[in-house]
C-alpha positions in Angstrom: 195.6 264.5 86.9 198.2 266.6 85.1 200.8 265.0 82.8 203.8 266.7 84.4 203.2 264.5 87.8 205.3 263.1 89.4 207.8 263.9 86.9 211.1 266.1 87.6 211.1 270.0 86.6 214.3 271.5 85.7 215.1 272.5 89.5 214.7 269.0 91.1 211.1 269.4 92.5 208.7 266.5 91.6 205.2 268.7 91.2 202.3 267.5 93.3 198.3 266.8 92.1 197.6 269.8 93.7 200.0 271.8 91.5 202.4 272.7 93.9 206.1 272.7 94.3 206.1 268.4 95.8 209.0 266.6 97.2 212.4 268.0 96.3 214.8 265.2 94.4 218.5 264.0 95.1 220.0 262.1 92.8 222.1 259.4 94.6 225.5 258.0 93.9 227.6 254.6 95.1 230.9 255.1 94.7 233.3 251.7 95.6 237.0 252.8 97.1 239.0 249.2 96.6 241.3 249.4 98.6 244.7 247.4 99.1 246.6 247.6 102.5 247.4 251.6 102.3 246.6 251.9 98.6 243.5 252.5 96.7 242.7 252.4 93.2 241.7 255.2 90.8 240.7 256.0 87.4 241.4 258.6 85.7 238.7 259.9 83.7 238.2 260.6 80.5 235.3 261.5 77.3 232.4 261.5 80.5 232.0 265.1 79.9 232.0 265.2 83.7 235.6 266.0 85.5 237.4 264.6 82.8 241.5 264.0 83.2 241.0 264.2 86.8 241.6 261.1 89.4 237.9 259.3 90.7 237.4 256.1 92.7 237.9 253.4 90.5 234.3 251.8 90.2 231.3 254.6 90.9 228.0 255.6 89.5 224.4 256.9 89.6 222.1 254.8 91.4 219.2 253.6 88.9 215.7 253.7 89.6 214.3 250.9 91.3 218.0 249.8 92.4 219.3 250.2 96.1 222.5 251.6 96.7 224.5 248.5 97.4 223.2 246.5 94.4 224.3 249.7 92.2 227.8 250.0 93.8 227.6 245.5 92.5 227.2 246.7 89.3 229.6 249.5 89.2 232.4 247.6 90.0 230.8 244.8 88.0 231.3 246.6 85.2 233.6 249.3 85.3 236.4 247.2 86.9 235.1 243.5 85.5 235.4 242.4 89.4 232.3 240.8 91.3 232.1 242.5 95.5 229.4 240.4 97.8 227.3 242.8 99.3 229.1 242.0 102.9 232.6 243.3 101.6 230.9 247.2 101.2 231.7 248.9 104.3 230.1 251.9 104.7 232.9 255.2 105.0 230.8 257.6 104.9 227.2 259.9 103.0 227.9 262.7 101.4 225.3 265.5 100.7 227.4 267.7 98.2 226.1 270.9 96.2 228.0 272.9 93.2 228.4 276.9 94.6 225.6 278.5 92.7 223.3 276.2 94.6 220.7 274.9 91.8 218.2 272.3 93.3 218.8 270.0 90.4 222.7 269.6 91.6 221.9 268.5 95.4 223.7 264.9 95.5 223.9 262.2 97.6 227.1 259.8 97.3 227.2 256.8 99.0 230.8 256.0 99.6 231.8 253.0 100.6 235.3 250.8 101.6 236.0 247.3 99.7 238.9 244.8 100.8 237.5 242.0 99.1 236.1 241.1 95.7 236.6 238.4 93.2 238.8 239.0 89.9 241.2 240.8 88.6 240.6 244.5 88.4 240.7 246.1 84.9 239.0 249.0 82.7 236.0 247.5 81.3 235.0 250.8 79.5 238.3 252.0 77.8 236.0 255.0 76.4 235.3 256.6 79.8 238.2 255.7 81.8 242.1 256.9 81.0 244.1 254.7 83.6 243.6 252.4 86.4 246.4 252.8 89.2 246.4 251.6 92.6 248.0 255.1 94.8 249.2 254.9 98.4 246.8 257.4 100.3 249.9 259.2 101.7 250.8 260.1 97.8 247.6 260.4 96.1 247.8 262.1 92.0 246.4 265.0 90.7 244.2 266.3 90.2 241.4 264.6 92.0 237.3 265.1 91.9 237.7 267.6 94.3 234.5 266.0 96.0 236.3 262.7 96.3 239.0 264.5 97.2 237.9 265.5 100.5 236.7 261.6 100.9 240.2 260.4 100.0 241.9 263.2 102.5 239.8 262.1 105.5 240.1 258.1 105.0 244.2 259.1 104.6 244.2 261.0 108.0 242.1 257.7 109.1 238.9 260.3 110.3 236.3 260.0 107.8 232.8 261.6 109.8 229.9 259.0 108.6 228.4 261.6 107.5 230.2 264.9 105.1 229.0 268.0 103.1 230.9 269.6 100.0 229.6 273.1 98.4 227.5 274.6 100.7 228.9 278.0 102.3 228.5 277.2 105.4 229.4 273.5 108.1 225.8 273.1 109.6 226.7 272.9 113.5 230.0 272.4 113.6 
């Protein structure tokens, strides 16, 4: 068996034992949108190398190997905000399949957005090197700039119509 079998190549594919490209891989992430009445808690990113200076979900991050998306959401809330969230308090909001405009396969993502109205503890910035600010904003008065794909979800939330599945970065919508 080749030492590269099971290892992702630069194109996002994991080679099969027969040398074929194998199955396409996507990167999963969990986003927790804390809600307080008509407000949402956002953080301003810094020193991450991605969308620094933009406002984003207060708790979000990649799902780690062997971790469920629910466990990832709870972990991110604890690591980034110092709060505890029960799995039963994570309300599925939408799943977003996204890519970059250049369509590189390694850039394929699946983002799971959760709404959370109940938690234990007071949200604070736990990772000061990655977050410059943390504030509550009315959905009708969001700050700018927002991370673009998150802005799509926040806008839908403000309008009160969040589809169960959304796409971002693809040339044309599928089956409109």
